[in-house]
C-alpha positions as CSV (number, residue, x, y, z in Angstrom):
1,P,-21.5,23.3,0.5
2,I,-18.8,22.8,-2.2
3,E,-20.9,24.3,-5.1
4,T,-21.4,27.6,-3.3
5,T,-17.9,28.0,-1.7
6,F,-15.3,26.5,-4.1
7,A,-17.3,27.4,-7.1
8,H,-16.8,31.1,-6.4
9,W,-13.0,30.9,-5.8
10,Q,-10.9,33.0,-8.1
11,T,-7.8,31.8,-9.9
12,E,-5.3,32.7,-7.2
13,Q,-7.3,30.9,-4.5
14,I,-7.4,27.8,-6.7
15,V,-3.6,28.0,-7.4
16,N,-2.8,28.3,-3.7
17,W,-5.1,25.3,-3.0
18,L,-3.3,23.3,-5.7
19,Y,0.0,24.0,-4.0
20,G,-1.5,23.0,-0.7
21,I,-2.6,19.6,-1.9
22,G,0.8,18.9,-3.6
23,L,-0.3,19.6,-7.2
24,G,1.4,22.9,-7.6
25,Q,3.1,21.8,-10.8
26,Y,-0.2,22.5,-12.6
27,A,-0.6,26.1,-11.2
28,G,0.8,27.8,-14.4
29,E,-1.6,26.1,-16.8
30,C,-4.4,26.4,-14.3
31,R,-4.1,30.2,-14.3
32,K,-4.5,30.2,-18.1
33,H,-7.6,27.9,-18.3
34,F,-9.6,28.2,-15.1
35,K,-11.0,31.6,-14.0
36,N,-13.1,30.3,-11.1
37,G,-13.7,27.2,-9.0
38,L,-16.8,26.2,-10.9
39,Q,-14.9,25.6,-14.1
40,L,-12.5,23.3,-12.3
41,L,-15.3,21.5,-10.6
42,H,-16.9,20.7,-13.9
43,A,-13.7,19.8,-15.8
44,T,-13.7,16.3,-17.2
45,P,-10.6,14.0,-17.0
46,Q,-10.0,14.7,-20.7
47,E,-10.1,18.4,-20.2
48,L,-7.7,18.2,-17.2
49,E,-5.3,16.3,-19.4
50,K,-5.7,18.5,-22.4
51,K,-5.9,22.0,-20.8
52,I,-3.4,21.7,-17.9
53,G,-1.4,18.6,-18.9
54,M,-2.6,16.4,-16.0
55,R,-1.7,13.1,-17.7
56,N,-1.0,11.2,-14.6
57,P,-4.3,9.4,-13.7
58,I,-3.4,9.3,-10.0
59,H,-2.9,13.1,-10.0
60,R,-6.4,13.4,-11.5
61,K,-7.8,11.1,-8.9
62,K,-6.1,13.1,-6.1
63,L,-7.6,16.3,-7.4
64,Q,-11.1,14.7,-7.5
65,L,-10.7,13.2,-4.0
66,C,-9.5,16.6,-2.6
67,L,-12.4,18.4,-4.3
68,N,-14.8,15.8,-2.7
69,G,-13.0,16.3,0.6
70,L,-13.8,20.0,0.7
71,C,-17.4,19.1,1.7
72,T,-16.7,16.2,3.9
73,S,-15.2,16.0,7.4
74,Q,-11.5,15.4,7.7
75,T,-10.4,11.8,8.3
76,E,-7.1,10.4,9.6
77,A,-6.3,9.0,6.1
78,N,-6.7,12.4,4.6
79,S,-4.2,13.9,7.0
80,L,-1.3,11.5,6.1
81,D,1.0,13.2,3.5
82,T,3.2,11.8,0.8
83,Y,6.2,11.7,3.2
84,W,4.4,9.5,5.6
85,V,3.5,7.1,2.7
86,Q,7.2,7.0,1.8
87,K,8.0,5.8,5.3
88,W,5.2,3.4,5.2
89,L,6.7,1.8,2.1
90,D,9.9,1.3,4.1
91,D,7.9,-0.3,6.9
92,I,6.1,-2.8,4.7
93,G,9.3,-3.8,3.0
94,L,8.8,-2.2,-0.5
95,P,11.1,0.8,-0.6
96,Q,11.8,0.1,-4.4
97,Y,8.4,1.7,-5.2
98,K,9.1,5.0,-3.4
99,E,10.0,6.9,-6.5
100,Y,6.8,5.9,-8.3
101,F,4.6,6.8,-5.3
102,A,6.4,10.1,-4.9
103,E,6.0,10.9,-8.6
104,S,2.2,10.2,-8.4
105,K,2.0,12.2,-5.1
106,V,0.4,9.2,-3.3
107,D,-0.8,10.2,0.2
108,G,-3.1,8.6,2.8
109,R,-6.2,9.7,0.8
110,I,-5.0,7.9,-2.3
111,L,-3.9,4.8,-0.4
112,N,-7.4,4.6,1.0
113,N,-8.8,4.6,-2.5
114,L,-6.1,2.6,-4.4
115,T,-7.5,0.4,-7.2
116,L,-5.9,-2.3,-9.2
117,E,-5.5,0.1,-12.1
118,D,-3.5,2.4,-9.8
119,I,-1.3,-0.5,-8.6
120,I,-0.4,-1.3,-12.2
121,Y,0.2,2.4,-13.0
122,L,2.6,2.5,-10.0
123,N,4.6,-0.3,-11.7
124,I,3.6,-2.9,-9.2
125,T,3.2,-6.1,-11.3
126,N,4.5,-8.6,-8.8
127,E,1.6,-10.3,-7.1
128,L,3.4,-10.8,-3.8
129,H,4.1,-7.0,-3.6
130,H,0.5,-6.2,-4.7
131,L,-0.8,-8.4,-1.8
132,S,1.6,-6.8,0.7
133,I,0.2,-3.4,-0.2
134,K,-3.4,-4.6,-0.2
135,R,-3.1,-6.3,3.2
136,S,-1.1,-3.4,4.7
137,I,-3.9,-1.0,3.6
138,Q,-6.4,-3.4,5.2
139,V,-4.5,-3.0,8.5
140,L,-4.5,0.8,8.2
141,R,-8.3,0.7,7.7
142,L,-8.8,-1.5,10.7
143,N,-7.0,1.2,12.7
144,D,-8.7,4.2,11.1
145,F,-5.3,5.0,9.5
146,N,-3.6,5.6,12.9
147,P,-0.1,6.6,11.7
148,T,1.6,4.9,14.7
149,C,0.0,1.4,14.5
150,I,3.0,-0.3,12.9
151,K,5.4,-2.1,15.2
152,R,9.1,-1.7,14.2
153,R,11.0,-3.1,17.2
154,P,10.6,-6.0,19.6
155,N,9.2,-5.0,23.0
156,P,9.6,-6.9,26.3
157,N,5.8,-6.8,26.7
158,D,5.2,-8.4,23.3
159,K,2.6,-11.1,23.4
160,N,3.4,-12.2,19.8
161,N,-0.2,-13.3,19.1
162,I,-1.6,-12.7,15.6
163,N,-3.4,-9.5,16.7
164,E,0.0,-8.1,17.4
165,I,2.0,-9.7,14.6
166,M,-0.4,-8.2,12.1
167,Y,1.3,-4.8,12.8
168,W,4.9,-6.0,12.4
169,S,7.0,-4.1,9.9
170,N,9.3,-5.8,7.5
171,H,12.2,-5.0,9.9
172,R,10.3,-6.5,12.8
173,V,9.9,-9.8,10.8
174,M,13.7,-9.8,10.3
175,E,14.2,-9.4,14.0
176,W,12.0,-12.5,14.5
177,L,14.1,-14.4,12.0
178,R,17.2,-13.4,14.0
179,S,15.5,-14.6,17.2
180,I,15.0,-18.1,15.7
181,D,18.7,-18.4,14.6
182,L,18.1,-17.5,10.9
183,S,20.1,-14.3,10.9
184,E,22.0,-15.1,7.7
185,Y,18.7,-15.3,5.8
186,A,17.1,-12.2,7.3
187,P,18.6,-9.7,4.8
188,N,16.7,-11.6,2.0
189,L,13.5,-10.1,3.3
190,R,14.6,-6.6,2.1
191,G,12.3,-5.4,-0.7
192,S,10.2,-8.5,-0.4
193,G,7.0,-6.9,1.0
194,V,6.9,-9.5,3.8
195,C,5.4,-7.8,6.9
196,G,2.9,-8.8,9.6
197,A,-0.2,-7.8,7.5
198,L,0.8,-10.2,4.7
199,I,1.7,-13.0,7.1
200,V,-1.6,-12.8,9.1
201,L,-4.2,-11.6,6.6
202,E,-3.2,-13.3,3.4
203,L,-4.2,-16.9,3.5
204,R,-2.1,-17.7,0.4
205,F,1.1,-16.6,2.2
206,N,2.5,-19.7,3.9
207,V,5.9,-21.1,5.1
208,S,6.8,-22.4,1.6
209,T,6.5,-18.9,0.2
210,L,8.6,-17.6,3.1
211,A,11.3,-20.2,2.6
212,E,11.4,-19.3,-1.1
213,I,11.8,-15.6,-0.4
214,L,14.5,-16.4,2.1
215,S,16.3,-18.5,-0.5
216,I,16.6,-21.5,1.8
217,P,17.5,-24.4,-0.6
218,M,15.1,-27.4,-0.8
219,S,18.1,-29.6,0.1
220,K,18.3,-28.0,3.5
221,T,15.5,-30.1,4.9
222,L,16.4,-29.6,8.6
223,L,16.5,-25.8,8.2
224,R,13.2,-25.8,6.4
225,R,11.6,-28.0,9.1
226,H,12.9,-25.6,11.7
227,L,11.4,-22.7,9.9
228,T,8.1,-24.5,9.5
229,M,7.9,-25.3,13.2
230,R,8.8,-21.8,14.3
231,F,6.4,-20.2,11.8
232,Q,3.5,-22.4,13.1
233,E,4.4,-21.4,16.7
234,L,4.4,-17.8,15.6
235,I,1.0,-17.7,13.9
236,G,-0.8,-20.3,16.1
237,N,-2.7,-23.5,15.2
238,D,-6.0,-21.7,14.2
239,L,-4.4,-19.5,11.5
240,Q,-2.2,-22.3,10.3
241,N,-5.2,-24.6,9.9
242,R,-7.0,-21.9,8.0
243,K,-4.0,-21.5,5.7
244,N,-3.9,-25.3,5.2
245,Q,-7.6,-25.4,4.4
246,Y,-7.3,-22.6,1.9
247,E,-4.3,-24.4,0.3
248,K,-6.5,-27.4,-0.4
249,S,-9.3,-25.4,-2.0
250,P,-9.6,-26.1,-5.7
251,N,-9.2,-22.4,-6.7
252,C,-6.1,-21.8,-4.6
253,Q,-3.1,-20.6,-6.7
254,P,0.2,-21.0,-4.9
255,L,1.9,-17.7,-4.2
256,T,5.5,-17.6,-5.5
257,L,8.2,-15.1,-5.7
258,H,7.7,-14.2,-9.4
259,T,3.9,-14.5,-9.9
260,K,2.5,-11.5,-11.8
261,V,-0.7,-9.6,-11.0
262,K,-3.6,-10.9,-13.1
263,F,-6.0,-8.1,-13.9
264,P,-9.5,-8.6,-15.4
265,R,-9.8,-8.4,-19.2
266,G,-11.1,-5.0,-20.3
267,L,-9.7,-3.2,-17.2
268,F,-7.9,-0.6,-19.4
269,A,-10.4,-0.7,-22.3
270,H,-11.9,2.8,-21.7
């Protein structure tokens, strides 16, 4: 158990372990303040901040998750490193956040435990981007964080049903736009967060949102009608009906390009 093994680790063992989990930048201060594993195990967030300068809350979270992980079995999420997460951000169409994620050392373990507070700390205030991350993590969980579940390219055997579309990367959605003669609008999806997970799992995401992201003017009614028809063909009647029903519900807030994340009052009150 963790109390009897890690608790007896000496400073150098702890330092090597910190490097191993990607938090080696705190090694120097750790040497000064923690003489054994037990002291680190019992350190409060305030002590970590004050003693070793761990001000980034996601670093503190990562440390805690890794300490917890010492006494639990390894999961697929825990084996995905920060480099994999960087590639994943490309896949879901949000490469603009790579720097923030890299700085906070976000790996599979953190992704699987990401909270709204973390999202805000990572500078993600756009609701569409937040939902893209939320739904893409949902897809990873449905697949036990299988690192190869995302589909990046069209395949002759593609069935294009919603169970498959759910795994489409941002690039794969662009390929679909090209296949329905909307090539000139496809580049507008870069950095939008539009991927299969968002299209299939987020009921608020509909063809109006997509048309806005693609910057198809309202005046181009034929083009918008073409997109509407193709989008419905893509997702099928059942999902389209569920999206329509949700749209009519009294609490439904339309999803637009510039909506900001609303977080509960008191979220940062501690």
